[in-house]
C-alpha positions in Angstrom: 15.7 -18.5 -15.3 16.8 -17.8 -18.8 18.9 -14.7 -19.5 19.2 -12.6 -22.6 21.7 -13.2 -25.5 25.3 -12.5 -24.9 26.9 -9.2 -25.7 30.2 -8.8 -27.5 32.1 -7.2 -24.6 32.8 -8.5 -21.1 31.1 -6.6 -18.2 34.1 -4.9 -16.5 31.8 -2.8 -14.3 30.3 -5.9 -12.7 33.7 -7.5 -12.4 35.1 -4.5 -10.5 32.2 -4.4 -8.1 32.4 -8.1 -7.4 36.0 -7.6 -6.5 35.2 -4.6 -4.3 32.5 -6.5 -2.5 34.6 -9.6 -2.0 32.0 -11.9 -3.5 32.7 -15.2 -5.2 30.6 -16.0 -8.2 28.7 -18.6 -6.2 28.3 -16.2 -3.3 26.8 -13.5 -5.5 24.4 -16.0 -7.1 23.3 -17.3 -3.7 22.6 -13.7 -2.4 20.6 -12.9 -5.5 18.5 -16.1 -5.1 17.9 -15.3 -1.4 16.8 -11.8 -2.2 14.5 -13.2 -4.8 12.9 -15.5 -2.3 12.1 -12.5 -0.1 10.1 -11.1 -3.0 8.3 -14.3 -4.1 10.7 -15.2 -6.9 12.3 -18.6 -7.6 15.4 -17.7 -9.5 17.9 -20.6 -9.0 21.0 -18.8 -10.3 24.5 -20.3 -9.7 28.1 -19.5 -10.3 27.8 -20.3 -14.0 25.0 -17.7 -14.3 27.4 -15.0 -12.8 30.1 -16.1 -15.2 27.7 -15.5 -18.1 26.9 -12.1 -16.7 30.6 -11.2 -16.6 30.9 -12.3 -20.2 28.2 -9.8 -21.2 25.0 -11.7 -21.0 22.1 -9.7 -19.7 19.8 -11.1 -16.9 16.1 -10.6 -17.6 13.1 -9.4 -15.7 13.7 -7.9 -12.3 17.1 -9.6 -11.8 19.2 -6.5 -12.6 17.5 -4.6 -9.8 18.0 -7.5 -7.4 21.7 -7.7 -8.2 22.0 -4.0 -7.7 20.3 -4.2 -4.3 22.7 -7.0 -3.3 25.6 -4.7 -4.0 23.9 -1.7 -2.3 23.5 -3.7 0.9 27.0 -5.0 0.8 28.8 -1.7 -0.1 26.6 0.7 1.8 25.9 3.0 -1.2 23.0 3.1 -3.6 23.8 1.4 -6.9 21.6 1.0 -9.9 21.5 -1.7 -12.6 23.3 0.7 -14.9 26.1 1.1 -12.4 26.7 -2.6 -12.8 26.7 -2.5 -16.6 23.3 -4.2 -16.7 20.1 -3.2 -18.5 17.5 -1.3 -16.5 14.5 -3.4 -15.7 10.9 -2.8 -14.9 10.5 -1.1 -11.5 9.0 -4.2 -9.9 11.6 -4.6 -7.2 12.5 -0.9 -7.1 9.1 -0.1 -5.6 10.3 -1.6 -2.3 13.2 0.7 -1.9 13.1 3.5 0.6 14.8 6.2 -1.6 17.9 8.0 -0.3 16.7 11.4 -1.6 13.5 13.1 -2.8 14.8 13.1 -6.3 15.3 9.3 -6.2 11.8 8.9 -4.7 10.3 10.8 -7.6 12.2 8.5 -10.1 11.0 5.3 -8.3 7.4 6.2 -7.9 7.0 7.7 -11.3 8.4 4.6 -12.8 5.9 2.6 -10.8 3.0 4.7 -12.1 4.2 4.3 -15.7 4.6 0.6 -15.3 1.1 0.3 -13.8 -0.6 2.1 -16.6 1.0 -0.2 -19.1 1.4 -3.6 -17.5 -1.4 -4.0 -15.1 -1.6 -7.8 -15.3 2.1 -8.3 -14.6 2.1 -6.0 -11.6 -1.0 -7.6 -10.1 0.8 -10.9 -10.0 3.6 -9.6 -7.8 3.7 -11.3 -4.4 3.4 -9.5 -1.1 6.6 -10.0 1.0 6.6 -9.6 4.7 10.4 -9.2 4.6 9.9 -6.1 2.4 8.3 -4.3 5.4 11.4 -4.2 7.5 13.8 -1.8 5.8 11.2 0.9 4.8 9.7 1.1 8.3 13.2 1.2 9.9 14.5 3.8 7.5 11.4 6.0 8.1 11.8 5.7 11.9 15.5 6.5 12.1 15.8 8.6 9.0 16.6 12.3 9.1 14.3 14.8 7.5 15.1 15.9 4.0 16.9 19.3 4.2 15.7 20.5 0.9 13.0 19.6 -1.6 12.8 22.9 -3.6 13.4 22.8 -7.4 14.1 26.2 -9.0 14.1 26.9 -12.7 17.5 27.3 -14.3 17.8 27.8 -18.0 14.2 26.7 -18.7 14.3 23.5 -16.6 13.8 22.9 -12.9 16.8 21.5 -11.0 17.5 20.4 -7.5 21.0 19.3 -7.7 20.6 17.5 -11.0 18.7 18.1 -14.2 15.1 16.9 -14.0 13.5 14.8 -16.7 10.5 16.4 -18.2 8.0 13.8 -19.4 6.2 14.0 -22.7 2.5 14.0 -23.3 1.0 10.7 -22.2 -2.4 9.0 -22.1 -5.1 10.4 -19.9 -8.0 8.5 -18.1 -10.0 6.2 -20.3 -13.4 7.3 -19.2 -13.7 5.1 -16.0 -14.0 8.4 -14.0 -14.6 11.9 -15.2 -12.6 14.4 -13.1 -14.7 17.4 -12.1 -14.3 20.5 -14.4 -12.9 22.6 -11.5 -9.8 20.4 -11.3 -7.3 22.0 -13.8 -4.5 20.3 -15.6 -0.9 21.3 -14.9 1.3 23.2 -17.5 3.7 20.5 -18.5 6.3 22.7 -20.1 9.9 22.5 -18.8 10.3 24.2 -15.4 6.6 25.1 -15.0 5.9 26.7 -11.6 3.8 24.7 -9.1 1.4 26.9 -7.1 -1.1 26.5 -4.3 -3.8 26.0 -6.9 -2.1 22.9 -8.1 -1.8 21.5 -4.6 -5.5 22.2 -4.1 -6.3 20.3 -7.3 -4.4 17.3 -6.1 -6.3 17.3 -2.8 -9.6 17.7 -4.6 -8.8 14.7 -6.7 -7.9 12.7 -3.6 -11.2 13.5 -2.1 -13.0 12.4 -5.2 -11.3 9.1 -5.5 -11.6 8.4 -1.8 -15.4 8.8 -2.0 -15.6 6.5 -5.0 -13.4 3.9 -3.2 -15.5 3.9 -0.1 -18.8 3.6 -1.9 -17.9 1.4 -4.9 -14.6 -0.4 -4.2 -11.1 0.1 -5.3 -11.5 -1.5 -8.7 -14.0 1.2 -9.8 -11.5 4.0 -10.4 -8.0 2.7 -9.6 -6.6 2.8 -13.1 -7.9 6.3 -13.6 -6.2 7.4 -10.4 -2.8 5.9 -11.5 -3.1 7.6 -14.8 -3.8 10.9 -13.1 -0.7 10.5 -11.0 1.4 9.8 -14.1 -0.1 12.6 -16.2 -0.5 15.3 -13.6 1.4 14.6 -10.5 4.7 13.6 -12.1 5.0 16.8 -14.1 4.4 18.8 -10.9 7.1 16.9 -9.0 9.5 17.6 -11.9 8.4 21.2 -12.1 9.6 24.3 -10.2 8.7 25.1 -6.6 10.0 26.5 -3.4 10.4 24.8 0.0 6.9 25.4 1.4 5.0 24.5 -1.8 7.3 21.6 -2.4 6.6 20.1 1.0 2.9 20.5 0.4 3.3 19.0 -3.1 5.1 15.9 -1.7 2.4 15.6 0.9 -0.5 15.7 -1.6 1.2 13.2 -3.9 2.0 10.9 -0.9 -1.7 10.8 -0.1 -2.7 10.0 -3.7 0.0 7.3 -3.9 -1.2 5.8 -0.6 -4.7 5.8 -2.1 -3.4 4.0 -5.3 -1.9 1.4 -2.9 -5.2 1.1 -1.0 -7.2 0.6 -4.1 -4.7 -2.0 -5.4 -5.0 -3.8 -2.0 -8.8 -3.8 -2.4 -8.6 -5.6 -5.7 -6.2 -8.2 -4.3 -3.0 -6.9 -6.0 -1.1 -7.1 -2.7 2.5 -6.9 -4.0 1.7 -3.8 -6.0 -0.1 -2.3 -3.1 2.9 -2.9 -0.9 5.1 -1.0 -3.3 2.7 2.0 -3.4 2.6 2.1 0.4 6.4 2.1 0.6 6.7 4.9 -1.9 3.9 6.9 -0.1 5.9 6.6 3.1 9.0 8.0 1.4 7.0 10.9 -0.1 5.5 11.7 3.3 9.1 12.0 4.7 9.9 14.4 1.9 6.8 16.4 2.9 8.1 16.6 6.4 4.7 15.1 7.6 5.6 12.6 10.3 2.0 12.0 11.3 1.0 11.1 7.8 3.9 8.8 7.6 2.5 7.0 10.7 -0.8 6.8 8.8 0.9 5.0 5.9 2.5 2.6 8.3 -0.8 1.7 9.9 -2.2 1.2 6.4 0.6 -1.3 5.7 -0.3 -2.8 9.1 -3.9 -3.3 8.0 -2.8 -5.1 4.9 -0.6 -7.3 7.0 -3.6 -8.1 9.2 -5.7 -9.0 6.2 -3.0 -11.4 4.9 -2.6 -13.0 8.3 0.8 -11.6 9.2 -0.1 -10.5 12.7 3.4 -10.1 14.1 4.4 -7.8 11.3 1.1 -5.8 11.7 1.9 -5.2 15.4 5.5 -4.2 14.6 4.3 -1.7 12.0 1.7 -0.1 14.3 4.3 0.2 17.1 6.9 1.8 14.7 4.2 4.3 13.8 3.5 5.1 17.4 7.2 5.5 18.2 7.7 7.7 15.2 5.1 10.3 16.2 5.5 10.0 20.0 3.0 12.2 21.7 2.7 14.8 19.0 -0.2 13.2 17.2 -3.8 14.4 17.8 -5.9 12.1 20.0 -7.9 10.8 17.0 -4.7 9.7 15.3 -3.4 8.1 18.5 -6.7 6.2 18.7 -6.2 5.0 15.1 -2.6 3.8 15.9 -3.6 1.8 19.0 -6.7 0.3 17.3 -4.6 -1.0 14.4 -2.1 -2.6 16.8 -5.1 -4.3 18.5 -6.0 -5.8 15.2 -2.6 -7.4 14.9 -2.8 -8.8 18.4 -6.3 -10.1 17.6 -5.0 -12.1 14.6 -2.3 -13.6 16.8 -4.9 -14.6 19.5 -3.2 -12.4 22.1 -6.2 -11.5 24.3 -4.5 -9.4 26.9 -2.4 -7.4 24.5 -5.4 -6.9 22.2 -7.6 -5.7 25.0 -5.0 -3.3 26.3 -4.5 -1.8 22.9 -8.3 -1.4 22.5 -8.5 0.4 25.9 -5.8 2.8 24.8 -7.6 3.5 21.6 -10.9 4.1 23.4 -9.3 6.5 25.9 -7.5 8.4 23.1 -10.7 8.9 21.1 -12.5 10.0 24.3 -9.8 12.6 24.7 -10.6 14.2 21.3 -12.5 17.4 21.5 -14.5 19.3 18.8 -12.1 21.8 17.2 -9.0 19.6 17.7 -6.7 20.1 14.8 -6.9 16.6 13.4 -5.7 16.0 9.8 -8.4 15.8 7.2 -7.5 12.2 6.4 -8.1 11.1 10.0 -11.8 12.3 10.1 -13.0 8.8 9.1 -11.8 7.5 12.5 -14.8 8.1 14.7 -17.0 6.1 17.1 -18.3 4.0 14.2 -14.8 3.1 13.1 -13.7 2.3 16.6 -16.7 0.1 17.2 -15.8 -1.7 13.9 -12.2 -2.3 15.1 -13.6 -3.7 18.4 -15.9 -6.0 16.5 -13.2 -7.3 14.3 -10.9 -7.9 17.3 -13.6 -9.8 19.3 -14.4 -11.9 16.2 -10.8 -12.9 15.8 -10.6 -13.7 19.5 -13.8 -15.7 19.3 -15.5 -13.5 21.8 -18.7 -13.5 19.9 -21.1 -11.7 22.2 -18.8 -8.7 22.4 -18.3 -8.8 18.7 -22.1 -8.6 18.1 -22.4 -5.7 20.5 -19.7 -3.6 18.8 -20.6 -4.6 15.2 -24.2 -3.6 15.7 -23.2 -0.3 17.2 -20.8 0.4 14.2 -23.6 -0.3 11.7 -26.0 2.1 13.6 -23.4 4.9 13.5 -21.8 4.3 10.1 -22.9 6.5 7.2 -24.2 5.1 4.0 -21.2 6.5 2.0 -19.0 3.9 3.7 -20.7 1.1 1.8 -17.7 -1.3 1.7 -17.0 -0.8 5.4 -20.6 -1.7 6.1 -20.2 -4.9 4.2 -17.1 -5.8 6.3 -18.9 -5.0 9.5 -22.1 -6.8 8.6 -20.1 -9.9 7.7 -18.3 -9.7 11.0 -21.7 -9.5 12.7 -22.9 -12.5 10.7 -19.8 -14.5 11.8 -20.4 -13.6 15.4 -24.0 -14.6 15.2 -22.9 -17.9 13.7 -20.4 -18.4 16.5 -23.4 -18.0 18.9 -25.3 -20.7 17.1 -27.8 -18.3 15.5 -27.4 -19.9 12.0 -30.6 -18.5 10.3 -29.9 -14.9 11.5 -26.3 -15.2 10.5 -27.3 -16.2 6.9 -29.8 -13.3 6.7 -27.0 -10.9 7.6 -24.5 -12.5 5.2 -26.9 -12.6 2.4 -27.3 -8.8 2.7 -23.6 -8.4 2.8 -23.2 -10.6 -0.3 -25.8 -8.5 -2.2 -23.9 -5.3 -1.5 -20.5 -6.8 -2.1 -21.6 -8.1 -5.5 -22.4 -4.5 -6.5 -18.8 -3.3 -5.8 -15.5 -3.8 -7.5 -13.8 -5.0 -4.3 -12.1 -8.4 -4.0 -11.8 -7.8 -0.2 -15.6 -7.4 0.2 -16.2 -10.7 -1.6 -13.5 -12.5 0.3 -15.1 -11.4 3.6 -18.2 -13.1 2.5 -16.3 -16.1 1.3 -14.7 -16.4 4.8 -18.2 -16.5 6.3 -19.2 -19.1 3.7 -16.3 -21.4 4.8 -17.4 -21.2 8.4 -20.8 -22.6 7.4 -19.4 -26.1 6.7 -20.6 -27.6 10.1 -24.2 -26.4 9.3 -24.2 -27.4 5.6 -27.5 -29.4 5.9 -29.4 -26.3 7.2 -32.0 -24.9 4.7 -30.8 -21.4 5.4 -27.2 -22.4 4.7 -28.0 -24.2 1.5 -29.9 -21.1 0.3 -27.0 -18.9 1.1 -24.5 -21.2 -0.7 -26.7 -21.1 -3.8 -26.6 -17.3 -3.8 -22.9 -17.2 -3.1 -22.2 -19.6 -6.0 -24.3 -17.5 -8.3 -22.3 -14.5 -7.3 -19.0 -16.3 -7.9 -17.9 -16.2 -4.2 -17.7 -20.0 -3.6 -14.3 -20.5 -5.3 -12.5 -17.5 -3.8 -9.6 -17.9 -1.4 -10.1 -17.1 2.3 -8.2 -14.2 3.8 -10.7 -11.9 5.3 
């Protein structure tokens, strides 16, 4: 990997930290390479590379952040690229950090928003890394609650132990989505006070984008959501607020950030989605909302299931369960157990999957009208539980049970959850195929294909592609040939399989 041109002065800061850490030049290079591999990067640095850095040459890309993380792990204190005398880099790696403080969390996530609005193509190519799930989930589980998040105005600027940066005017949404007129903009002047109306606006925007995502796919409005976070949420986070409003603010922004990750996941930008989920988890901790943090973890678990990382999916679901204990409402408990079941299903663990599904079913049966379940958990109902059962039985090749539960989910599921209906209908088609009902399976998959083609959802199309791959043994059937022709016309035939 090529580095930048040499500077005139040696890097004494880096030399001092190398001595403090007890690294050799070759040892530092090896650790940077290993950390790069964790994040899908092939760096190939050696002791000569470190010698060049010591002479003042600047490593490019994400390498400064990787070097800083190597020293952070070794020395047990947070170090930035600037602390090492290196140029700051794009926040590509930084998005996987679980920040030490709410202030650092704001810096990391706002940098991610700004990068996303300006370099979408670059961020979409970032690889998902299973190793990047370990530290954030562990830190969330064992971390202490933030003692203080309030920022009070002093001399015209809000401070919370250090002076906050007040961003300048930046671009707004480009017309993909028009925000409703009742959602106000935030006063961006230095130290502006955040109030309950601002929190309500953030929640309303979340509801709007969630509805669009469910009906039309994550690609329909993802970029407008990220720009809203940059233009409206960041100034609020850097504004002035007391403890109560501050906790609510962090909670609302955590929800929007998770949604930004969810929509990124839906368009196949898995490394970027992973970073948004990690930052949402940290913001949820600042909000003091343990139950929402568990929801973020099961969202991460769902992504791991989709990418075939069953063991990591199970671990994330169990960390979420351990983190909330028995304090979560029954509907949330049902969600946590069902997501664990999905991980076991991917791994082919029949007994563990069945046990988790039974726990999920019992938890949902324990829910009563009027229970104080969070608003974000309302989607998890009998239709969603039946959907989870259907997916699990499909993965375990228990096709009759999969048909039963998928059909029940489709009967119960509202039309507004169009993408979920595509997923479930494709699961049903796969189960029918597993039972040898080829013609009926192709009819169901054709309907799923038609609906998926009307969305901006890579996941929806990949579900259909997975079904298409399973048709290989029946390729001479007229129904199969007709389906393949429609799939090819929709551009599904060449997609990777990961549904």
